[in-house]
MIGU-255443 format. One line per field, with one value per atom (N, C-alpha, C): residue number from 1; chain; atom name; x, y, z. Coordinates in steps of 0.1 Angstrom, whole numbers, padded with zeros to 4 digits. Example, Ala and Ser with C-alpha at 12.3 -4.5 7.8 and 13.67 -1.06 7.14 Angstrom:
<rs>
nr: c(1; 1; 1; 2; 2; 2) .
kette: c(A; A; A; A; A; A) .
atom: c(N; CA; C; N; CA; C) .
east: c(0132; 0123; 0132; 0128; 0137; 0129) .
north: c(-0057; -0045; -0033; -0022; -0011; 0000) .
up: c(0078; 0078; 0078; 0071; 0071; 0079) .
</rs>
This chain:
<rs>
nr: c(1; 1; 1; 2; 2; 2; 3; 3; 3; 4; 4; 4; 5; 5; 5; 6; 6; 6; 7; 7; 7; 8; 8; 8; 9; 9; 9; 10; 10; 10; 11; 11; 11; 12; 12; 12; 13; 13; 13; 14; 14; 14; 15; 15; 15; 16; 16; 16; 17; 17; 17; 18; 18; 18; 19; 19; 19; 20; 20; 20; 21; 21; 21; 22; 22; 22; 23; 23; 23; 24; 24; 24; 25; 25; 25; 26; 26; 26; 27; 27; 27; 28; 28; 28; 29; 29; 29; 30; 30; 30; 31; 31; 31; 32; 32; 32; 33; 33; 33; 34; 34; 34; 35; 35; 35; 36; 36; 36; 37; 37; 37; 38; 38; 38; 39; 39; 39; 40; 40; 40; 41; 41; 41; 42; 42; 42; 43; 43; 43; 44; 44; 44; 45; 45; 45; 46; 46; 46; 47; 47; 47; 48; 48; 48; 49; 49; 49; 50; 50; 50; 51; 51; 51; 52; 52; 52; 53; 53; 53; 54; 54; 54; 55; 55; 55; 56; 56; 56; 57; 57; 57; 58; 58; 58; 59; 59; 59; 60; 60; 60; 61; 61; 61; 62; 62; 62; 63; 63; 63; 64; 64; 64; 65; 65; 65; 66; 66; 66; 67; 67; 67; 68; 68; 68; 69; 69; 69; 70; 70; 70; 71; 71; 71; 72; 72; 72; 73; 73; 73; 74; 74; 74; 75; 75; 75; 76; 76; 76; 77; 77; 77; 78; 78; 78; 79; 79; 79; 80; 80; 80; 81; 81; 81; 82; 82; 82; 83; 83; 83; 84; 84; 84; 85; 85; 85; 86; 86; 86; 87; 87; 87; 88; 88; 88; 89; 89; 89; 90; 90; 90; 91; 91; 91; 92; 92; 92; 93; 93; 93; 94; 94; 94; 95; 95; 95; 96; 96; 96; 97; 97; 97; 98; 98; 98; 99; 99; 99; 100; 100; 100; 101; 101; 101; 102; 102; 102; 103; 103; 103; 104; 104; 104; 105; 105; 105; 106; 106; 106; 107; 107; 107; 108; 108; 108; 109; 109; 109; 110; 110; 110; 111; 111; 111; 112; 112; 112; 113; 113; 113; 114; 114; 114; 115; 115; 115; 116; 116; 116; 117; 117; 117; 118; 118; 118; 119; 119; 119; 120; 120; 120; 121; 121; 121; 122; 122; 122; 123; 123; 123; 124; 124; 124; 125; 125; 125; 126; 126; 126; 127; 127; 127; 128; 128; 128; 129; 129; 129; 130; 130; 130; 131; 131; 131; 132; 132; 132; 133; 133; 133; 134; 134; 134; 135; 135; 135; 136; 136; 136; 137; 137; 137; 138; 138; 138; 139; 139; 139; 140; 140; 140; 141; 141; 141; 142; 142; 142; 143; 143; 143; 144; 144; 144; 145; 145; 145; 146; 146; 146; 147; 147; 147; 148; 148; 148; 149; 149; 149; 150; 150; 150; 151; 151; 151; 152; 152; 152; 153; 153; 153; 154; 154; 154; 155; 155; 155; 156; 156; 156; 157; 157; 157; 158; 158; 158; 159; 159; 159; 160; 160; 160; 161; 161; 161; 162; 162; 162; 163; 163; 163; 164; 164; 164; 165; 165; 165; 166; 166; 166; 167; 167; 167; 168; 168; 168; 169; 169; 169; 170; 170; 170; 171; 171; 171; 172; 172; 172; 173; 173; 173; 174; 174; 174; 175; 175; 175; 176; 176; 176; 177; 177; 177; 178; 178; 178; 179; 179; 179) .
kette: c(A; A; A; A; A; A; A; A; A; A; A; A; A; A; A; A; A; A; A; A; A; A; A; A; A; A; A; A; A; A; A; A; A; A; A; A; A; A; A; A; A; A; A; A; A; A; A; A; A; A; A; A; A; A; A; A; A; A; A; A; A; A; A; A; A; A; A; A; A; A; A; A; A; A; A; A; A; A; A; A; A; A; A; A; A; A; A; A; A; A; A; A; A; A; A; A; A; A; A; A; A; A; A; A; A; A; A; A; A; A; A; A; A; A; A; A; A; A; A; A; A; A; A; A; A; A; A; A; A; A; A; A; A; A; A; A; A; A; A; A; A; A; A; A; A; A; A; A; A; A; A; A; A; A; A; A; A; A; A; A; A; A; A; A; A; A; A; A; A; A; A; A; A; A; A; A; A; A; A; A; A; A; A; A; A; A; A; A; A; A; A; A; A; A; A; A; A; A; A; A; A; A; A; A; A; A; A; A; A; A; A; A; A; A; A; A; A; A; A; A; A; A; A; A; A; A; A; A; A; A; A; A; A; A; A; A; A; A; A; A; A; A; A; A; A; A; A; A; A; A; A; A; A; A; A; A; A; A; A; A; A; A; A; A; A; A; A; A; A; A; A; A; A; A; A; A; A; A; A; A; A; A; A; A; A; A; A; A; A; A; A; A; A; A; A; A; A; A; A; A; A; A; A; A; A; A; A; A; A; A; A; A; A; A; A; A; A; A; A; A; A; A; A; A; A; A; A; A; A; A; A; A; A; A; A; A; A; A; A; A; A; A; A; A; A; A; A; A; A; A; A; A; A; A; A; A; A; A; A; A; A; A; A; A; A; A; A; A; A; A; A; A; A; A; A; A; A; A; A; A; A; A; A; A; A; A; A; A; A; A; A; A; A; A; A; A; A; A; A; A; A; A; A; A; A; A; A; A; A; A; A; A; A; A; A; A; A; A; A; A; A; A; A; A; A; A; A; A; A; A; A; A; A; A; A; A; A; A; A; A; A; A; A; A; A; A; A; A; A; A; A; A; A; A; A; A; A; A; A; A; A; A; A; A; A; A; A; A; A; A; A; A; A; A; A; A; A; A; A; A; A; A; A; A; A; A; A; A; A; A; A; A; A; A; A; A; A; A; A; A; A; A; A; A; A; A; A; A; A; A; A; A; A; A; A; A; A; A; A; A; A; A; A; A; A; A; A; A; A; A; A; A; A; A; A; A; A) .
atom: c(N; CA; C; N; CA; C; N; CA; C; N; CA; C; N; CA; C; N; CA; C; N; CA; C; N; CA; C; N; CA; C; N; CA; C; N; CA; C; N; CA; C; N; CA; C; N; CA; C; N; CA; C; N; CA; C; N; CA; C; N; CA; C; N; CA; C; N; CA; C; N; CA; C; N; CA; C; N; CA; C; N; CA; C; N; CA; C; N; CA; C; N; CA; C; N; CA; C; N; CA; C; N; CA; C; N; CA; C; N; CA; C; N; CA; C; N; CA; C; N; CA; C; N; CA; C; N; CA; C; N; CA; C; N; CA; C; N; CA; C; N; CA; C; N; CA; C; N; CA; C; N; CA; C; N; CA; C; N; CA; C; N; CA; C; N; CA; C; N; CA; C; N; CA; C; N; CA; C; N; CA; C; N; CA; C; N; CA; C; N; CA; C; N; CA; C; N; CA; C; N; CA; C; N; CA; C; N; CA; C; N; CA; C; N; CA; C; N; CA; C; N; CA; C; N; CA; C; N; CA; C; N; CA; C; N; CA; C; N; CA; C; N; CA; C; N; CA; C; N; CA; C; N; CA; C; N; CA; C; N; CA; C; N; CA; C; N; CA; C; N; CA; C; N; CA; C; N; CA; C; N; CA; C; N; CA; C; N; CA; C; N; CA; C; N; CA; C; N; CA; C; N; CA; C; N; CA; C; N; CA; C; N; CA; C; N; CA; C; N; CA; C; N; CA; C; N; CA; C; N; CA; C; N; CA; C; N; CA; C; N; CA; C; N; CA; C; N; CA; C; N; CA; C; N; CA; C; N; CA; C; N; CA; C; N; CA; C; N; CA; C; N; CA; C; N; CA; C; N; CA; C; N; CA; C; N; CA; C; N; CA; C; N; CA; C; N; CA; C; N; CA; C; N; CA; C; N; CA; C; N; CA; C; N; CA; C; N; CA; C; N; CA; C; N; CA; C; N; CA; C; N; CA; C; N; CA; C; N; CA; C; N; CA; C; N; CA; C; N; CA; C; N; CA; C; N; CA; C; N; CA; C; N; CA; C; N; CA; C; N; CA; C; N; CA; C; N; CA; C; N; CA; C; N; CA; C; N; CA; C; N; CA; C; N; CA; C; N; CA; C; N; CA; C; N; CA; C; N; CA; C; N; CA; C; N; CA; C; N; CA; C; N; CA; C; N; CA; C; N; CA; C; N; CA; C; N; CA; C; N; CA; C; N; CA; C; N; CA; C; N; CA; C; N; CA; C; N; CA; C; N; CA; C; N; CA; C; N; CA; C; N; CA; C; N; CA; C; N; CA; C; N; CA; C; N; CA; C; N; CA; C; N; CA; C; N; CA; C; N; CA; C; N; CA; C; N; CA; C; N; CA; C; N; CA; C; N; CA; C; N; CA; C; N; CA; C) .
east: c(-0014; -0006; -0011; -0018; -0023; -0033; -0039; -0051; -0046; -0036; -0031; -0024; -0018; -0015; -0023; -0036; -0048; -0053; -0053; -0058; -0050; -0037; -0027; -0028; -0032; -0032; -0045; -0054; -0070; -0068; -0063; -0059; -0048; -0039; -0035; -0036; -0047; -0055; -0065; -0070; -0078; -0073; -0061; -0056; -0048; -0044; -0040; -0051; -0065; -0078; -0082; -0081; -0085; -0072; -0059; -0050; -0054; -0056; -0061; -0073; -0081; -0094; -0090; -0083; -0080; -0073; -0065; -0055; -0066; -0074; -0088; -0097; -0099; -0107; -0097; -0086; -0074; -0074; -0074; -0073; -0086; -0094; -0109; -0114; -0106; -0107; -0098; -0088; -0081; -0085; -0094; -0097; -0111; -0120; -0128; -0121; -0111; -0108; -0102; -0099; -0098; -0106; -0119; -0128; -0137; -0134; -0139; -0131; -0120; -0113; -0117; -0116; -0121; -0135; -0145; -0158; -0157; -0147; -0146; -0139; -0137; -0131; -0140; -0132; -0142; -0150; -0161; -0169; -0162; -0156; -0151; -0140; -0139; -0128; -0116; -0103; -0090; -0085; -0089; -0086; -0097; -0097; -0107; -0107; -0095; -0095; -0100; -0107; -0112; -0104; -0102; -0093; -0096; -0080; -0078; -0078; -0081; -0076; -0062; -0059; -0041; -0044; -0035; -0035; -0030; -0036; -0033; -0018; -0012; 0005; 0008; 0017; 0026; 0039; 0046; 0059; 0062; 0073; 0077; 0094; 0099; 0110; 0113; 0121; 0123; 0130; 0127; 0136; 0152; 0159; 0171; 0176; 0163; 0165; 0164; 0159; 0153; 0143; 0141; 0128; 0119; 0108; 0099; 0086; 0084; 0071; 0068; 0050; 0041; 0040; 0030; 0031; 0039; 0044; 0053; 0067; 0067; 0077; 0074; 0062; 0058; 0048; 0050; 0042; 0035; 0038; 0031; 0030; 0026; 0022; 0016; 0021; 0016; 0013; 0002; 0001; 0001; 0007; 0010; 0005; 0002; 0000; 0004; 0010; 0016; 0006; -0004; -0015; -0023; -0018; -0027; -0023; -0032; -0027; -0021; -0029; -0029; -0015; -0009; 0002; 0012; 0022; 0029; 0027; 0016; 0014; 0017; 0013; 0013; 0026; 0034; 0048; 0058; 0057; 0064; 0057; 0041; 0037; 0040; 0041; 0043; 0055; 0066; 0082; 0082; 0072; 0076; 0069; 0055; 0050; 0061; 0067; 0079; 0089; 0094; 0105; 0098; 0084; 0080; 0079; 0075; 0072; 0084; 0093; 0109; 0103; 0100; 0094; 0108; 0114; 0122; 0123; 0132; 0131; 0123; 0132; 0126; 0115; 0107; 0091; 0079; 0085; 0077; 0077; 0069; 0065; 0058; 0064; 0054; 0054; 0047; 0041; 0038; 0044; 0040; 0036; 0024; 0017; 0019; 0022; 0020; 0028; 0030; 0038; 0053; 0062; 0076; 0083; 0080; 0087; 0096; 0084; 0085; 0081; 0090; 0085; 0085; 0075; 0074; 0086; 0087; 0100; 0100; 0088; 0094; 0094; 0095; 0102; 0112; 0122; 0135; 0135; 0129; 0126; 0121; 0109; 0101; 0115; 0124; 0131; 0146; 0146; 0155; 0149; 0138; 0133; 0123; 0119; 0111; 0115; 0110; 0108; 0102; 0111; 0100; 0101; 0091; 0088; 0078; 0081; 0075; 0068; 0054; 0047; 0035; 0035; 0024; 0010; 0003; -0014; -0016; -0011; -0019; -0008; -0008; -0001; -0004; 0004; 0001; -0002; 0008; 0006; -0005; -0006; -0020; -0032; -0032; -0045; -0039; -0034; -0034; -0038; -0034; -0043; -0052; -0060; -0070; -0076; -0063; -0063; -0071; -0080; -0091; -0089; -0081; -0076; -0062; -0061; -0045; -0048; -0038; -0028; -0036; -0030; -0033; -0022; -0028; -0019; -0026; -0016; -0024; -0014; -0017; -0007; -0010; -0003; -0005; 0001; -0002; 0002; 0013; 0020; 0029; 0028; 0018; 0013; 0010; 0010; 0007; -0008; -0017; -0032; -0037; -0043; -0048; -0049; -0044; -0049; -0058; -0054; -0061; -0055; -0065; -0063; -0066; -0059; -0065; -0058; -0063; -0061; -0048; -0047; -0034; -0028; -0016; -0009; -0011; -0012; -0017; -0029; -0035; -0048; -0048; -0033; -0031; -0031; -0030; -0029; -0014; -0014; 0002; 0007; 0014; 0020; 0024; 0016; 0022; 0034; 0045; 0056; 0062; 0060; 0069; 0082; 0090; 0106; 0109) .
north: c(0355; 0348; 0334; 0326; 0312; 0314; 0328; 0324; 0325; 0329; 0331; 0319; 0310; 0295; 0286; 0288; 0279; 0282; 0297; 0298; 0291; 0294; 0287; 0273; 0267; 0254; 0248; 0257; 0252; 0252; 0266; 0270; 0257; 0253; 0243; 0229; 0226; 0214; 0215; 0225; 0225; 0227; 0229; 0229; 0215; 0211; 0195; 0185; 0187; 0183; 0184; 0196; 0201; 0192; 0194; 0188; 0171; 0164; 0149; 0151; 0155; 0157; 0160; 0170; 0170; 0160; 0155; 0140; 0130; 0129; 0118; 0117; 0135; 0138; 0133; 0139; 0134; 0120; 0112; 0096; 0091; 0095; 0093; 0096; 0107; 0112; 0106; 0100; 0093; 0084; 0075; 0064; 0065; 0075; 0077; 0076; 0087; 0085; 0071; 0062; 0052; 0041; 0044; 0036; 0042; 0060; 0061; 0059; 0060; 0055; 0037; 0029; 0014; 0015; 0026; 0025; 0029; 0038; 0046; 0035; 0024; 0014; 0014; 0017; 0014; -0002; 0002; -0015; -0015; -0012; -0014; -0024; -0036; -0041; -0041; -0042; -0037; -0045; -0057; -0066; -0073; -0082; -0091; -0104; -0104; -0119; -0117; -0129; -0131; -0138; -0138; -0142; -0157; -0165; -0178; -0182; -0173; -0172; -0167; -0176; -0174; -0163; -0159; -0153; -0160; -0155; -0163; -0163; -0174; -0176; -0161; -0152; -0140; -0142; -0133; -0130; -0118; -0113; -0097; -0099; -0085; -0083; -0069; -0072; -0055; -0046; -0036; -0028; -0029; -0043; -0041; -0054; -0060; -0073; -0085; -0084; -0098; -0103; -0117; -0122; -0127; -0125; -0129; -0137; -0147; -0155; -0162; -0161; -0163; -0159; -0165; -0157; -0166; -0175; -0185; -0179; -0180; -0169; -0157; -0152; -0139; -0139; -0128; -0126; -0110; -0103; -0094; -0088; -0082; -0074; -0063; -0053; -0039; -0031; -0025; -0018; -0005; 0003; 0017; 0022; 0037; 0042; 0052; 0056; 0074; 0083; 0078; 0088; 0089; 0081; 0080; 0093; 0099; 0110; 0107; 0093; 0088; 0082; 0076; 0065; 0071; 0081; 0089; 0091; 0092; 0093; 0080; 0071; 0053; 0049; 0054; 0048; 0047; 0060; 0057; 0048; 0048; 0041; 0024; 0023; 0007; 0003; 0012; 0010; 0006; 0013; 0014; 0002; -0007; -0017; -0029; -0028; -0038; -0036; -0029; -0028; -0033; -0027; -0032; -0046; -0056; -0066; -0076; -0068; -0075; -0083; -0078; -0087; -0083; -0095; -0094; -0090; -0082; -0078; -0088; -0101; -0110; -0115; -0112; -0116; -0105; -0095; -0081; -0080; -0081; -0075; -0064; -0051; -0041; -0034; -0036; -0030; -0015; -0010; 0004; 0010; 0012; 0012; 0025; 0026; 0040; 0042; 0053; 0056; 0052; 0045; 0040; 0055; 0063; 0075; 0081; 0081; 0088; 0084; 0074; 0066; 0073; 0072; 0080; 0081; 0095; 0096; 0082; 0076; 0070; 0057; 0051; 0042; 0036; 0044; 0040; 0037; 0043; 0041; 0028; 0025; 0011; -0001; 0002; -0009; -0010; -0001; -0005; -0015; -0017; -0025; -0038; -0037; -0046; -0048; -0059; -0063; -0057; -0043; -0033; -0033; -0034; -0035; -0023; -0019; -0006; -0012; -0013; -0017; -0005; -0008; 0001; -0003; 0005; 0005; -0009; -0014; -0031; -0043; -0040; -0050; -0064; -0076; -0088; -0094; -0084; -0090; -0083; -0070; -0064; -0072; -0076; -0086; -0100; -0106; -0117; -0116; -0104; -0102; -0094; -0091; -0085; -0070; -0063; -0053; -0038; -0038; -0026; -0010; -0007; 0004; 0004; 0018; 0019; 0030; 0032; 0020; 0007; -0006; -0019; -0024; -0030; -0038; -0052; -0064; -0074; -0087; -0092; -0101; -0115; -0124; -0133; -0147; -0160; -0171; -0177; -0186; -0192; -0200; -0200; -0209; -0193; -0186; -0177; -0172; -0179; -0173; -0161; -0152; -0141; -0142; -0135; -0134; -0120; -0112; -0099; -0087; -0078; -0065; -0055; -0042; -0029; -0019; -0006; 0005; 0010; 0006; 0015; 0002; 0001; -0008; -0006; 0003; 0001; -0009; -0009; -0016; -0030; -0037; -0052; -0057; -0070; -0079; -0079; -0084; -0092; -0102; -0103; -0111; -0125; -0138; -0148; -0153; -0159; -0161; -0156; -0144; -0131; -0130; -0137; -0139; -0149) .
up: c(0515; 0508; 0507; 0518; 0516; 0507; 0506; 0492; 0481; 0476; 0467; 0462; 0472; 0467; 0467; 0473; 0470; 0456; 0449; 0438; 0430; 0430; 0420; 0418; 0430; 0430; 0424; 0424; 0420; 0404; 0399; 0384; 0379; 0388; 0380; 0376; 0391; 0388; 0378; 0375; 0364; 0351; 0349; 0338; 0334; 0345; 0346; 0338; 0345; 0341; 0327; 0324; 0309; 0298; 0303; 0293; 0293; 0303; 0301; 0295; 0296; 0287; 0271; 0269; 0253; 0250; 0259; 0251; 0245; 0258; 0254; 0238; 0240; 0226; 0216; 0217; 0206; 0202; 0214; 0212; 0201; 0209; 0205; 0185; 0180; 0171; 0158; 0166; 0158; 0156; 0166; 0163; 0154; 0155; 0148; 0133; 0131; 0118; 0108; 0118; 0115; 0108; 0115; 0115; 0101; 0100; 0088; 0076; 0077; 0065; 0063; 0069; 0068; 0060; 0063; 0058; 0042; 0043; 0029; 0016; 0022; 0009; -0001; -0016; -0028; -0029; -0033; -0036; -0050; -0058; -0070; -0068; -0075; -0070; -0075; -0073; -0073; -0086; -0081; -0096; -0095; -0109; -0113; -0103; -0099; -0096; -0080; -0076; -0063; -0054; -0041; -0033; -0033; -0035; -0039; -0052; -0059; -0078; -0078; -0091; -0095; -0108; -0112; -0122; -0132; -0146; -0156; -0160; -0168; -0172; -0177; -0173; -0179; -0179; -0186; -0187; -0189; -0183; -0186; -0181; -0184; -0183; -0176; -0163; -0160; -0160; -0157; -0162; -0165; -0152; -0151; -0158; -0168; -0176; -0170; -0157; -0152; -0157; -0160; -0165; -0155; -0157; -0147; -0154; -0148; -0155; -0146; -0148; -0138; -0122; -0117; -0105; -0093; -0095; -0089; -0078; -0067; -0061; -0058; -0061; -0060; -0044; -0041; -0026; -0029; -0039; -0037; -0050; -0058; -0070; -0071; -0076; -0075; -0090; -0091; -0104; -0101; -0111; -0112; -0125; -0128; -0140; -0139; -0152; -0153; -0153; -0157; -0158; -0147; -0139; -0124; -0112; -0109; -0097; -0090; -0081; -0068; -0068; -0078; -0078; -0068; -0074; -0070; -0054; -0048; -0034; -0028; -0033; -0029; -0029; -0038; -0033; -0025; -0016; -0003; 0007; 0010; 0018; 0012; 0000; -0003; -0001; -0005; 0000; 0015; 0025; 0038; 0043; 0033; 0039; 0035; 0023; 0023; 0033; 0034; 0046; 0061; 0064; 0073; 0078; 0065; 0066; 0062; 0057; 0051; 0041; 0032; 0022; 0009; 0005; -0003; -0015; -0025; -0041; -0048; -0048; -0056; -0056; -0046; -0041; -0047; -0051; -0051; -0066; -0075; -0088; -0090; -0097; -0096; -0112; -0117; -0132; -0133; -0138; -0141; -0157; -0158; -0169; -0175; -0191; -0198; -0204; -0209; -0219; -0220; -0231; -0228; -0232; -0239; -0237; -0226; -0217; -0206; -0193; -0187; -0174; -0165; -0154; -0144; -0133; -0126; -0120; -0108; -0104; -0093; -0098; -0110; -0114; -0111; -0108; -0104; -0089; -0081; -0068; -0066; -0075; -0071; -0075; -0087; -0095; -0084; -0074; -0063; -0050; -0049; -0040; -0045; -0055; -0063; -0078; -0084; -0096; -0105; -0111; -0119; -0135; -0138; -0151; -0157; -0169; -0176; -0186; -0186; -0198; -0204; -0218; -0225; -0216; -0219; -0212; -0215; -0225; -0229; -0224; -0210; -0204; -0202; -0203; -0205; -0190; -0181; -0167; -0161; -0162; -0160; -0162; -0175; -0178; -0172; -0169; -0160; -0147; -0142; -0127; -0128; -0141; -0143; -0134; -0135; -0132; -0135; -0127; -0128; -0124; -0116; -0112; -0108; -0103; -0100; -0092; -0082; -0080; -0072; -0078; -0070; -0066; -0053; -0046; -0045; -0049; -0049; -0039; -0027; -0015; -0021; -0023; -0030; -0016; -0021; -0013; -0019; -0009; -0017; -0029; -0030; -0045; -0057; -0056; -0062; -0064; -0054; -0055; -0047; -0050; -0044; -0030; -0021; -0005; -0002; -0004; -0009; -0016; -0019; -0030; -0023; -0025; -0020; -0028; -0027; -0036; -0025; -0015; -0006; 0004; 0004; 0006; 0021; 0030; 0047; 0047; 0039; 0039; 0040; 0034; 0029; 0045; 0048; 0057; 0059; 0071; 0072; 0065; 0054; 0044; 0053; 0052; 0059; 0052; 0056; 0051; 0037; 0041; 0030; 0028; 0035; 0034; 0025) .
</rs>
């Protein structure tokens, strides 16, 4: 009987050590995944404006009829395209970014480019949490920000100048004074 107790104790200790090592490997894999994701950021600029530059004057009307002019008061501008395959996938993380950082609806402009005949299904979801506009492919707002790829996310400072841009909202830094 004492041999059986010793054997079970040894097997239990080995299983515990194996479990701890497996958890360590999983943690390291997550760290490496984050590092690889950061390395795979595309070299193509998201928008043609460099950090510190302000977009050209623009005016737009949201899908709910609210007029928007210029970047004053905006903290974030997002650009989606109805022909973009990645755009629907980026809507939930974008909405989560807004919620996590408590950015109010009146500080976020979202422009969805595409056909006026059939707006994408996610436009209604965006209109609930942002100032959402639907424009044709030749949008004055997209030209003002010099958007070159979609989806594009542009974090702005209090003066309306570009702080950071990204194709992924999760890669944007925390907004300063976003409230």
